[in-house]
Short mmCIF file of the C-alpha atoms (twelve columns), coordinates in Angstrom:
data_MODEL
# 
_entry.id   MODEL 
# 
loop_
_atom_site.group_PDB 
_atom_site.id 
_atom_site.type_symbol 
_atom_site.label_atom_id 
_atom_site.label_alt_id 
_atom_site.label_comp_id 
_atom_site.label_asym_id 
_atom_site.label_seq_id 
_atom_site.Cartn_x 
_atom_site.Cartn_y 
_atom_site.Cartn_z 
_atom_site.pdbx_PDB_model_num 
ATOM 1   C CA . MET A 1   0.106  15.968 -10.198 1 
ATOM 2   C CA . ALA A 2   1.340  19.354 -11.801 1 
ATOM 3   C CA . SER A 3   -2.081 21.654 -12.471 1 
ATOM 4   C CA . ALA A 4   -2.679 21.703 -16.652 1 
ATOM 5   C CA . THR A 5   -3.045 25.465 -15.803 1 
ATOM 6   C CA . ARG A 6   0.053  26.554 -14.606 1 
ATOM 7   C CA . PRO A 7   3.303  25.264 -15.490 1 
ATOM 8   C CA . ILE A 8   5.742  24.472 -12.235 1 
ATOM 9   C CA . VAL A 9   8.786  25.850 -12.019 1 
ATOM 10  C CA . LEU A 10  11.438 23.909 -9.726  1 
ATOM 11  C CA . ILE A 11  13.601 26.669 -7.258  1 
ATOM 12  C CA . THR A 12  16.085 25.193 -5.319  1 
ATOM 13  C CA . GLY A 13  18.113 27.327 -2.370  1 
ATOM 14  C CA . VAL A 14  14.178 28.484 -2.546  1 
ATOM 15  C CA . THR A 15  14.000 29.448 0.907   1 
ATOM 16  C CA . GLY A 16  16.782 32.112 0.778   1 
ATOM 17  C CA . LYS A 17  15.948 35.618 0.264   1 
ATOM 18  C CA . VAL A 18  16.787 35.795 -3.736  1 
ATOM 19  C CA . GLY A 19  14.899 32.868 -4.065  1 
ATOM 20  C CA . GLY A 20  11.690 33.477 -2.153  1 
ATOM 21  C CA . ALA A 21  11.909 36.801 -4.762  1 
ATOM 22  C CA . VAL A 22  11.934 34.648 -7.558  1 
ATOM 23  C CA . ALA A 23  9.450  32.665 -6.502  1 
ATOM 24  C CA . LYS A 24  7.122  35.483 -5.317  1 
ATOM 25  C CA . GLY A 25  7.753  36.739 -9.198  1 
ATOM 26  C CA . LEU A 26  7.128  33.897 -11.051 1 
ATOM 27  C CA . GLY A 27  3.684  32.506 -8.107  1 
ATOM 28  C CA . ASP A 28  0.807  34.409 -10.322 1 
ATOM 29  C CA . ALA A 29  1.475  32.490 -13.172 1 
ATOM 30  C CA . TYR A 30  3.290  28.832 -12.379 1 
ATOM 31  C CA . GLN A 31  3.407  26.330 -9.683  1 
ATOM 32  C CA . ILE A 32  6.047  26.456 -7.710  1 
ATOM 33  C CA . VAL A 33  8.113  24.106 -6.242  1 
ATOM 34  C CA . GLY A 34  11.101 24.320 -4.044  1 
ATOM 35  C CA . ILE A 35  13.889 22.394 -3.101  1 
ATOM 36  C CA . ASP A 36  16.349 23.189 -0.029  1 
ATOM 37  C CA . GLU A 37  18.257 22.306 2.652   1 
ATOM 38  C CA . HIS A 38  16.110 22.767 5.166   1 
ATOM 39  C CA . ALA A 39  11.914 23.662 4.759   1 
ATOM 40  C CA . SER A 40  10.796 26.519 5.550   1 
ATOM 41  C CA . HIS A 41  6.827  27.688 6.076   1 
ATOM 42  C CA . THR A 42  6.147  29.017 2.505   1 
ATOM 43  C CA . ALA A 43  2.965  28.848 0.361   1 
ATOM 44  C CA . PHE A 44  4.350  26.142 -1.477  1 
ATOM 45  C CA . PRO A 45  5.353  22.466 -0.974  1 
ATOM 46  C CA . VAL A 46  9.715  22.702 -0.218  1 
ATOM 47  C CA . ILE A 47  11.385 18.860 -0.541  1 
ATOM 48  C CA . GLU A 48  14.155 18.848 1.986   1 
ATOM 49  C CA . ALA A 49  17.601 17.868 0.226   1 
ATOM 50  C CA . ASP A 50  21.443 18.156 0.738   1 
ATOM 51  C CA . LEU A 51  22.406 18.750 -3.078  1 
ATOM 52  C CA . THR A 52  25.844 17.584 -1.737  1 
ATOM 53  C CA . LYS A 53  24.971 14.329 -0.769  1 
ATOM 54  C CA . ASP A 54  24.077 11.765 -4.055  1 
ATOM 55  C CA . VAL A 55  21.025 9.481  -2.285  1 
ATOM 56  C CA . ALA A 56  19.465 12.705 -1.243  1 
ATOM 57  C CA . VAL A 57  19.449 14.244 -4.816  1 
ATOM 58  C CA . ALA A 58  17.760 11.389 -6.145  1 
ATOM 59  C CA . HIS A 59  15.190 10.580 -3.386  1 
ATOM 60  C CA . ALA A 60  14.455 14.507 -3.717  1 
ATOM 61  C CA . LEU A 61  13.262 14.093 -7.754  1 
ATOM 62  C CA . ASP A 62  11.905 10.786 -6.841  1 
ATOM 63  C CA . ALA A 63  9.623  12.716 -4.523  1 
ATOM 64  C CA . PHE A 64  8.820  15.337 -7.070  1 
ATOM 65  C CA . ARG A 65  7.955  13.129 -9.535  1 
ATOM 66  C CA . ASP A 66  5.462  11.148 -7.393  1 
ATOM 67  C CA . ALA A 67  3.838  14.440 -6.676  1 
ATOM 68  C CA . HIS A 68  4.138  16.326 -9.218  1 
ATOM 69  C CA . GLY A 69  5.211  14.530 -12.469 1 
ATOM 70  C CA . ALA A 70  7.514  14.149 -15.270 1 
ATOM 71  C CA . HIS A 71  7.461  17.654 -16.726 1 
ATOM 72  C CA . ILE A 72  9.042  20.587 -15.837 1 
ATOM 73  C CA . ALA A 73  8.926  24.562 -17.476 1 
ATOM 74  C CA . SER A 74  11.794 24.992 -16.015 1 
ATOM 75  C CA . VAL A 75  14.539 24.306 -13.102 1 
ATOM 76  C CA . ILE A 76  15.797 27.753 -11.569 1 
ATOM 77  C CA . HIS A 77  19.406 26.757 -9.703  1 
ATOM 78  C CA . LEU A 78  20.169 29.083 -7.070  1 
ATOM 79  C CA . ALA A 79  21.463 26.779 -4.280  1 
ATOM 80  C CA . ALA A 80  24.911 27.511 -3.747  1 
ATOM 81  C CA . TYR A 81  27.947 28.328 -1.420  1 
ATOM 82  C CA . PHE A 82  29.387 31.559 -0.586  1 
ATOM 83  C CA . ASP A 83  31.550 33.853 2.072   1 
ATOM 84  C CA . PHE A 84  33.996 35.951 1.705   1 
ATOM 85  C CA . THR A 85  36.504 34.789 3.269   1 
ATOM 86  C CA . GLY A 86  38.521 34.493 -0.143  1 
ATOM 87  C CA . ALA A 87  39.602 30.695 1.047   1 
ATOM 88  C CA . ASP A 88  38.524 27.609 -0.829  1 
ATOM 89  C CA . ASN A 89  35.921 25.855 1.095   1 
ATOM 90  C CA . PRO A 90  35.637 22.291 0.342   1 
ATOM 91  C CA . LEU A 91  31.588 23.288 -0.312  1 
ATOM 92  C CA . TYR A 92  32.874 25.150 -3.668  1 
ATOM 93  C CA . GLN A 93  33.384 22.066 -4.605  1 
ATOM 94  C CA . ARG A 94  31.085 20.132 -3.130  1 
ATOM 95  C CA . LEU A 95  28.078 21.988 -3.644  1 
ATOM 96  C CA . ASN A 96  28.316 24.709 -6.039  1 
ATOM 97  C CA . VAL A 97  30.463 22.211 -9.103  1 
ATOM 98  C CA . ASP A 98  29.144 18.681 -7.454  1 
ATOM 99  C CA . GLY A 99  25.423 19.381 -6.436  1 
ATOM 100 C CA . THR A 100 24.901 21.052 -10.255 1 
ATOM 101 C CA . ARG A 101 26.533 17.582 -11.512 1 
ATOM 102 C CA . ARG A 102 24.425 15.635 -9.144  1 
ATOM 103 C CA . LEU A 103 21.103 17.996 -9.996  1 
ATOM 104 C CA . LEU A 104 21.622 17.374 -13.809 1 
ATOM 105 C CA . GLU A 105 21.877 14.164 -13.809 1 
ATOM 106 C CA . GLN A 106 18.571 13.512 -12.134 1 
ATOM 107 C CA . LEU A 107 17.226 15.919 -13.977 1 
ATOM 108 C CA . GLN A 108 17.699 13.705 -17.226 1 
ATOM 109 C CA . ARG A 109 14.603 11.157 -15.994 1 
ATOM 110 C CA . PHE A 110 12.330 14.183 -16.629 1 
ATOM 111 C CA . GLN A 111 11.209 16.320 -19.412 1 
ATOM 112 C CA . VAL A 112 12.728 19.919 -18.591 1 
ATOM 113 C CA . GLU A 113 11.885 22.785 -20.801 1 
ATOM 114 C CA . GLN A 114 14.479 25.071 -19.899 1 
ATOM 115 C CA . PHE A 115 17.387 25.066 -16.968 1 
ATOM 116 C CA . VAL A 116 17.873 28.536 -15.292 1 
ATOM 117 C CA . TYR A 117 21.874 28.796 -13.490 1 
ATOM 118 C CA . SER A 118 22.117 31.605 -11.271 1 
ATOM 119 C CA . GLY A 119 25.669 32.496 -11.843 1 
ATOM 120 C CA . THR A 120 27.980 35.575 -11.499 1 
ATOM 121 C CA . MET A 121 29.236 38.600 -13.308 1 
ATOM 122 C CA . LEU A 122 32.725 37.812 -11.365 1 
ATOM 123 C CA . VAL A 123 33.752 34.763 -13.512 1 
ATOM 124 C CA . HIS A 124 34.518 37.777 -16.022 1 
ATOM 125 C CA . ALA A 125 37.946 39.396 -16.267 1 
ATOM 126 C CA . PRO A 126 37.420 43.425 -15.258 1 
ATOM 127 C CA . VAL A 127 37.120 46.029 -17.271 1 
ATOM 128 C CA . GLU A 128 38.634 50.156 -17.564 1 
ATOM 129 C CA . PRO A 129 36.514 52.705 -16.214 1 
ATOM 130 C CA . GLY A 130 34.437 53.624 -18.886 1 
ATOM 131 C CA . GLU A 131 34.486 50.221 -20.471 1 
ATOM 132 C CA . HIS A 132 31.574 47.734 -20.221 1 
ATOM 133 C CA . ILE A 133 31.749 43.693 -20.075 1 
ATOM 134 C CA . ASP A 134 29.523 41.565 -22.610 1 
ATOM 135 C CA . GLU A 135 29.117 38.274 -22.821 1 
ATOM 136 C CA . ASN A 136 31.765 37.517 -24.849 1 
ATOM 137 C CA . ARG A 137 34.022 38.697 -22.405 1 
ATOM 138 C CA . ARG A 138 36.691 36.884 -21.393 1 
ATOM 139 C CA . LEU A 139 36.477 34.313 -18.219 1 
ATOM 140 C CA . ASP A 140 39.146 34.684 -15.487 1 
ATOM 141 C CA . PRO A 141 37.659 34.525 -11.981 1 
ATOM 142 C CA . GLN A 142 39.784 35.651 -8.879  1 
ATOM 143 C CA . TRP A 143 39.078 34.142 -6.108  1 
ATOM 144 C CA . ALA A 144 37.432 30.480 -4.518  1 
ATOM 145 C CA . TYR A 145 33.317 31.723 -5.125  1 
ATOM 146 C CA . PRO A 146 33.621 32.770 -8.990  1 
ATOM 147 C CA . LYS A 147 36.124 30.065 -9.814  1 
ATOM 148 C CA . SER A 148 33.515 27.362 -8.429  1 
ATOM 149 C CA . LYS A 149 30.677 29.051 -10.601 1 
ATOM 150 C CA . ALA A 150 32.936 29.211 -12.981 1 
ATOM 151 C CA . ALA A 151 33.045 25.487 -13.296 1 
ATOM 152 C CA . ALA A 152 29.412 24.565 -12.309 1 
ATOM 153 C CA . GLU A 153 28.906 25.973 -15.520 1 
ATOM 154 C CA . ARG A 154 31.041 23.747 -17.286 1 
ATOM 155 C CA . VAL A 155 29.498 21.014 -15.189 1 
ATOM 156 C CA . ILE A 156 26.217 22.584 -17.388 1 
ATOM 157 C CA . GLU A 157 27.614 22.842 -20.711 1 
ATOM 158 C CA . THR A 158 28.683 18.562 -20.456 1 
ATOM 159 C CA . CYS A 159 26.283 17.346 -18.341 1 
ATOM 160 C CA . HIS A 160 22.834 19.258 -19.520 1 
ATOM 161 C CA . GLY A 161 21.531 16.641 -21.993 1 
ATOM 162 C CA . GLY A 162 19.035 17.933 -24.007 1 
ATOM 163 C CA . ILE A 163 18.226 20.528 -21.701 1 
ATOM 164 C CA . PRO A 164 18.103 23.920 -23.187 1 
ATOM 165 C CA . TYR A 165 19.968 26.540 -20.610 1 
ATOM 166 C CA . LEU A 166 20.109 29.933 -19.261 1 
ATOM 167 C CA . LEU A 167 23.277 31.132 -17.552 1 
ATOM 168 C CA . PHE A 168 22.596 34.374 -15.771 1 
ATOM 169 C CA . HIS A 169 25.867 36.340 -14.960 1 
ATOM 170 C CA . LEU A 170 24.376 38.496 -12.004 1 
ATOM 171 C CA . ALA A 171 25.571 41.695 -10.248 1 
ATOM 172 C CA . GLY A 172 25.428 42.237 -7.001  1 
ATOM 173 C CA . VAL A 173 22.250 41.780 -5.019  1 
ATOM 174 C CA . TYR A 174 20.785 44.738 -2.692  1 
ATOM 175 C CA . ASP A 175 17.325 45.631 -1.927  1 
ATOM 176 C CA . ASP A 176 15.932 48.770 -0.179  1 
ATOM 177 C CA . GLU A 177 17.432 47.462 3.397   1 
ATOM 178 C CA . THR A 178 20.085 44.888 2.507   1 
ATOM 179 C CA . LEU A 179 23.018 45.293 0.280   1 
ATOM 180 C CA . VAL A 180 26.241 42.567 -0.649  1 
ATOM 181 C CA . PRO A 181 29.045 42.522 2.129   1 
ATOM 182 C CA . THR A 182 31.525 44.791 0.470   1 
ATOM 183 C CA . MET A 183 28.600 47.532 0.501   1 
ATOM 184 C CA . ALA A 184 27.019 46.723 3.829   1 
ATOM 185 C CA . HIS A 185 30.431 46.777 5.618   1 
ATOM 186 C CA . GLN A 186 31.332 50.224 3.555   1 
ATOM 187 C CA . VAL A 187 28.445 51.763 4.965   1 
ATOM 188 C CA . ALA A 188 28.663 51.085 8.097   1 
ATOM 189 C CA . ARG A 189 32.483 52.016 8.426   1 
ATOM 190 C CA . ILE A 190 31.166 55.543 7.215   1 
ATOM 191 C CA . HIS A 191 28.219 55.145 10.049  1 
ATOM 192 C CA . GLU A 192 30.460 54.721 12.920  1 
ATOM 193 C CA . ARG A 193 33.405 57.045 11.183  1 
ATOM 194 C CA . ASP A 194 35.770 54.176 11.225  1 
ATOM 195 C CA . LEU A 195 39.353 55.398 9.868   1 
ATOM 196 C CA . GLU A 196 39.269 52.727 7.184   1 
ATOM 197 C CA . SER A 197 36.254 54.461 5.524   1 
ATOM 198 C CA . HIS A 198 38.433 57.171 4.356   1 
ATOM 199 C CA . VAL A 199 41.047 55.058 2.566   1 
ATOM 200 C CA . TYR A 200 41.144 52.875 -0.459  1 
ATOM 201 C CA . PRO A 201 43.146 50.945 -2.309  1 
ATOM 202 C CA . GLY A 202 42.376 51.453 -5.962  1 
ATOM 203 C CA . ASN A 203 41.054 54.417 -8.406  1 
ATOM 204 C CA . LEU A 204 38.485 56.040 -7.371  1 
ATOM 205 C CA . ALA A 205 36.279 56.050 -10.214 1 
ATOM 206 C CA . THR A 206 36.267 51.851 -9.917  1 
ATOM 207 C CA . GLY A 207 32.769 50.373 -9.460  1 
ATOM 208 C CA . GLN A 208 30.815 47.130 -9.355  1 
ATOM 209 C CA . SER A 209 27.525 46.812 -10.557 1 
ATOM 210 C CA . MET A 210 24.668 46.054 -8.735  1 
ATOM 211 C CA . VAL A 211 21.171 44.802 -9.237  1 
ATOM 212 C CA . HIS A 212 17.874 45.372 -6.825  1 
ATOM 213 C CA . LEU A 213 16.176 41.977 -5.442  1 
ATOM 214 C CA . ASP A 214 13.365 43.581 -7.811  1 
ATOM 215 C CA . ASP A 215 14.501 43.492 -10.823 1 
ATOM 216 C CA . LEU A 216 16.522 39.993 -10.610 1 
ATOM 217 C CA . ALA A 217 13.379 38.951 -9.587  1 
ATOM 218 C CA . ALA A 218 12.185 40.446 -13.121 1 
ATOM 219 C CA . ALA A 219 14.411 38.933 -15.075 1 
ATOM 220 C CA . PHE A 220 14.197 35.318 -13.974 1 
ATOM 221 C CA . ARG A 221 9.853  35.876 -14.948 1 
ATOM 222 C CA . LEU A 222 11.150 36.875 -18.268 1 
ATOM 223 C CA . ALA A 223 13.473 33.858 -18.728 1 
ATOM 224 C CA . VAL A 224 10.757 31.301 -17.717 1 
ATOM 225 C CA . ASP A 225 8.107  33.384 -19.821 1 
ATOM 226 C CA . LYS A 226 10.087 33.576 -22.711 1 
ATOM 227 C CA . ARG A 227 11.713 29.661 -22.072 1 
ATOM 228 C CA . ALA A 228 10.075 28.701 -25.486 1 
ATOM 229 C CA . SER A 229 11.805 31.781 -27.790 1 
ATOM 230 C CA . LEU A 230 15.203 31.585 -26.036 1 
ATOM 231 C CA . PRO A 231 18.508 30.280 -27.797 1 
ATOM 232 C CA . PRO A 232 18.691 26.802 -26.438 1 
ATOM 233 C CA . ALA A 233 22.256 27.248 -24.449 1 
ATOM 234 C CA . THR A 234 23.091 31.475 -23.773 1 
ATOM 235 C CA . THR A 235 24.508 33.689 -21.025 1 
ATOM 236 C CA . ILE A 236 23.303 37.194 -20.367 1 
ATOM 237 C CA . LEU A 237 24.438 39.356 -18.149 1 
ATOM 238 C CA . ILE A 238 22.190 40.966 -15.563 1 
ATOM 239 C CA . GLY A 239 23.094 43.999 -14.152 1 
ATOM 240 C CA . GLU A 240 23.305 47.762 -14.076 1 
ATOM 241 C CA . PRO A 241 25.190 49.119 -16.873 1 
ATOM 242 C CA . ASP A 242 26.742 51.786 -15.193 1 
ATOM 243 C CA . PRO A 243 28.137 51.483 -11.697 1 
ATOM 244 C CA . PRO A 244 29.050 54.877 -9.621  1 
ATOM 245 C CA . GLY A 245 32.386 54.969 -8.778  1 
ATOM 246 C CA . TYR A 246 33.877 54.230 -5.438  1 
ATOM 247 C CA . GLY A 247 34.480 57.839 -5.242  1 
ATOM 248 C CA . GLU A 248 30.547 59.021 -6.230  1 
ATOM 249 C CA . LEU A 249 29.629 56.430 -3.531  1 
ATOM 250 C CA . GLN A 250 31.640 57.794 -0.393  1 
ATOM 251 C CA . ASP A 251 31.035 60.536 -1.102  1 
ATOM 252 C CA . ARG A 252 27.041 60.617 -0.832  1 
ATOM 253 C CA . LEU A 253 26.580 58.392 1.496   1 
ATOM 254 C CA . GLY A 254 28.711 60.463 3.660   1 
ATOM 255 C CA . GLU A 255 26.388 63.113 2.863   1 
ATOM 256 C CA . LEU A 256 23.583 61.105 4.160   1 
ATOM 257 C CA . ILE A 257 24.510 59.680 6.908   1 
ATOM 258 C CA . HIS A 258 26.474 62.946 8.329   1 
ATOM 259 C CA . GLY A 259 25.364 65.342 6.029   1 
ATOM 260 C CA . GLU A 260 28.696 66.192 5.459   1 
ATOM 261 C CA . GLU A 261 31.394 66.147 3.169   1 
ATOM 262 C CA . TRP A 262 33.066 62.653 2.763   1 
ATOM 263 C CA . THR A 263 36.828 63.117 1.957   1 
ATOM 264 C CA . THR A 264 38.759 59.422 0.684   1 
ATOM 265 C CA . ILE A 265 42.042 58.872 0.016   1 
ATOM 266 C CA . ARG A 266 43.795 56.456 -2.243  1 
ATOM 267 C CA . VAL A 267 46.244 54.276 -1.115  1 
ATOM 268 C CA . PRO A 268 48.311 51.812 -3.193  1 
ATOM 269 C CA . ALA A 269 46.607 48.231 -3.308  1 
ATOM 270 C CA . THR A 270 49.688 46.099 -1.983  1 
ATOM 271 C CA . LEU A 271 49.883 48.652 1.175   1 
ATOM 272 C CA . ALA A 272 46.343 48.152 1.842   1 
ATOM 273 C CA . ALA A 273 46.578 44.260 1.538   1 
ATOM 274 C CA . ALA A 274 49.663 44.762 3.876   1 
ATOM 275 C CA . GLY A 275 47.624 45.885 6.185   1 
ATOM 276 C CA . ALA A 276 44.870 44.013 6.076   1 
ATOM 277 C CA . TRP A 277 47.209 40.576 6.824   1 
ATOM 278 C CA . VAL A 278 48.700 42.606 9.416   1 
ATOM 279 C CA . GLN A 279 45.251 42.815 10.759  1 
ATOM 280 C CA . ASP A 280 44.098 39.599 10.076  1 
ATOM 281 C CA . LYS A 281 46.838 37.667 12.003  1 
ATOM 282 C CA . VAL A 282 46.711 40.373 15.029  1 
ATOM 283 C CA . MET A 283 43.016 41.541 15.413  1 
ATOM 284 C CA . PRO A 284 41.579 38.305 16.353  1 
ATOM 285 C CA . HIS A 285 43.779 37.982 19.074  1 
ATOM 286 C CA . LEU A 286 42.947 41.774 20.748  1 
ATOM 287 C CA . PRO A 287 40.028 41.997 23.410  1 
ATOM 288 C CA . LYS A 288 37.155 43.468 21.733  1 
ATOM 289 C CA . SER A 289 37.703 46.985 24.197  1 
ATOM 290 C CA . LEU A 290 40.010 47.689 21.483  1 
ATOM 291 C CA . GLY A 291 38.931 46.580 18.745  1 
ATOM 292 C CA . GLY A 292 39.908 42.878 18.704  1 
ATOM 293 C CA . GLY A 293 37.781 40.507 16.451  1 
ATOM 294 C CA . LYS A 294 38.551 38.723 12.962  1 
ATOM 295 C CA . PRO A 295 38.554 41.568 10.292  1 
ATOM 296 C CA . PHE A 296 36.176 42.514 7.055   1 
ATOM 297 C CA . ILE A 297 38.791 43.201 4.707   1 
ATOM 298 C CA . ARG A 298 41.282 40.279 3.472   1 
ATOM 299 C CA . PRO A 299 44.193 40.764 1.900   1 
ATOM 300 C CA . PHE A 300 43.025 39.400 -1.576  1 
ATOM 301 C CA . MET A 301 40.160 42.274 -1.481  1 
ATOM 302 C CA . ALA A 302 42.358 45.236 -1.559  1 
ATOM 303 C CA . LEU A 303 44.396 43.456 -4.325  1 
ATOM 304 C CA . GLU A 304 41.029 43.748 -6.434  1 
ATOM 305 C CA . ALA A 305 39.455 46.571 -5.288  1 
ATOM 306 C CA . GLY A 306 40.790 48.588 -8.500  1 
ATOM 307 C CA . ASP A 307 38.552 46.087 -10.348 1 
ATOM 308 C CA . HIS A 308 35.903 47.860 -12.735 1 
ATOM 309 C CA . TYR A 309 32.462 45.756 -13.302 1 
ATOM 310 C CA . ALA A 310 30.575 47.811 -15.872 1 
ATOM 311 C CA . LEU A 311 27.744 45.555 -17.695 1 
ATOM 312 C CA . ASP A 312 26.371 45.508 -21.069 1 
ATOM 313 C CA . ILE A 313 23.008 45.165 -20.760 1 
ATOM 314 C CA . THR A 314 22.512 44.342 -24.533 1 
ATOM 315 C CA . ARG A 315 21.604 40.843 -25.285 1 
ATOM 316 C CA . ALA A 316 19.777 41.260 -21.859 1 
ATOM 317 C CA . ARG A 317 17.352 44.071 -23.072 1 
ATOM 318 C CA . ASP A 318 17.266 42.018 -26.917 1 
ATOM 319 C CA . LEU A 319 16.009 38.519 -25.698 1 
ATOM 320 C CA . LEU A 320 14.468 39.152 -22.616 1 
ATOM 321 C CA . GLY A 321 13.178 42.085 -23.074 1 
ATOM 322 C CA . TRP A 322 14.567 43.314 -19.472 1 
ATOM 323 C CA . ALA A 323 16.702 46.638 -18.495 1 
ATOM 324 C CA . PRO A 324 17.109 47.577 -14.381 1 
ATOM 325 C CA . LYS A 325 14.054 49.716 -12.932 1 
ATOM 326 C CA . HIS A 326 15.664 50.558 -10.118 1 
ATOM 327 C CA . ARG A 327 19.404 52.454 -9.683  1 
ATOM 328 C CA . LEU A 328 22.015 51.923 -5.910  1 
ATOM 329 C CA . LEU A 329 21.883 55.800 -6.254  1 
ATOM 330 C CA . ASP A 330 18.808 56.262 -6.466  1 
ATOM 331 C CA . THR A 331 18.046 53.831 -3.673  1 
ATOM 332 C CA . LEU A 332 20.794 54.623 -0.928  1 
ATOM 333 C CA . PRO A 333 18.485 57.421 0.808   1 
ATOM 334 C CA . GLU A 334 16.390 55.050 1.602   1 
ATOM 335 C CA . ILE A 335 18.884 52.172 2.995   1 
ATOM 336 C CA . VAL A 336 20.363 55.033 4.623   1 
ATOM 337 C CA . ALA A 337 16.778 56.003 6.301   1 
ATOM 338 C CA . ARG A 338 16.325 52.943 7.818   1 
ATOM 339 C CA . LEU A 339 19.968 52.488 9.206   1 
ATOM 340 C CA . LYS A 340 19.353 56.309 11.007  1 
ATOM 341 C CA . ARG A 341 15.466 54.607 11.968  1 
ATOM 342 C CA . ASP A 342 16.569 50.954 13.101  1 
ATOM 343 C CA . PRO A 343 20.212 51.055 13.894  1 
ATOM 344 C CA . LYS A 344 20.600 47.769 15.355  1 
ATOM 345 C CA . ALA A 345 17.800 46.231 12.989  1 
ATOM 346 C CA . TRP A 346 20.044 47.136 10.063  1 
ATOM 347 C CA . TYR A 347 23.143 46.192 11.392  1 
ATOM 348 C CA . GLU A 348 21.221 42.628 11.984  1 
ATOM 349 C CA . ALA A 349 19.386 42.442 8.380   1 
ATOM 350 C CA . ASN A 350 22.945 43.164 6.890   1 
ATOM 351 C CA . GLU A 351 24.460 40.413 9.374   1 
ATOM 352 C CA . LEU A 352 27.104 42.673 10.825  1 
ATOM 353 C CA . GLU A 353 27.839 43.241 14.300  1 
ATOM 354 C CA . PRO A 354 26.828 46.529 16.137  1 
ATOM 355 C CA . PRO A 355 28.923 48.876 17.660  1 
ATOM 356 C CA . PRO A 356 28.565 48.551 21.193  1 
ATOM 357 C CA . GLU A 357 26.419 52.097 20.883  1 
ATOM 358 C CA . VAL A 358 24.215 50.289 18.679  1 
ATOM 359 C CA . ALA A 359 24.194 47.025 20.469  1 
ATOM 360 C CA . GLY A 360 22.656 48.415 23.846  1 
ATOM 361 C CA . SER A 361 20.142 50.511 22.072  1 
# 
């Protein structure tokens, strides 16, 4: 049964990088129990469950009750499917949307003080450079992943029962070595002096908010600590409020990686999207010696390259006392230093295919 002095926090998707950081940030004050598709070596128990199956979720919560009782201080729901193809994979519905419903339905048998959902800022409509998104900004997700996250939030609103809930709308996550896929590819293209790293299909002043993994974990910790004082249903944006524009980011990366000025040329988004479409159709059929392979840039990315996501974090400050302690531009030197020190390890950590000169090192 649960410890009398350490409230239980149940975390789905706990074996991922974000899950591990959130669990670590809570572990000194809370008893952590995880739910994940595959258990791994952790300092806390992990119950294996496939959230796409009703029976599996019911059995997992039965096992939790048998081992830990019916009271849960906070459920942090991180488990989700994500890819950057832009395609509407069936797992977006089966895991992100229906998995959230299954979890909430089973949690109605428990005394849950708080349900925290790991959402994305990308459910909001973008703004113009100089403007900031707040929690009242209209929802307008543009591709499959944020659409599924917005749909999952509608499930939470209708299926939470009496469980208080918090929707975190999170910026892209980075740490001292890894970046979100779009930015990791950007760093790799500059490192490899790829021609594509000199063009951009959008306003060079546009950017997207990021959040360091340590700051993200701190936000979750504050949410759990302050669960009794938070509104019973609220949304909070979490991210660095003023992201660097693409042009500034390119200039800084070129200087850090190559010690030289990096020239970026703006091209029309429609032209870039057409080029991405051609690459997507042609490159997979070419041998690797001629630069063949599945390209990362997809047409929808080119068309949305001008979207600007700067965040108003007033609510995070007011309700949680949270503000980021890290800044992406300040962390770039460490990220690039790790790339230079061990390029092969950096490519592997960012799940990128290294160029031949790196792969053979």
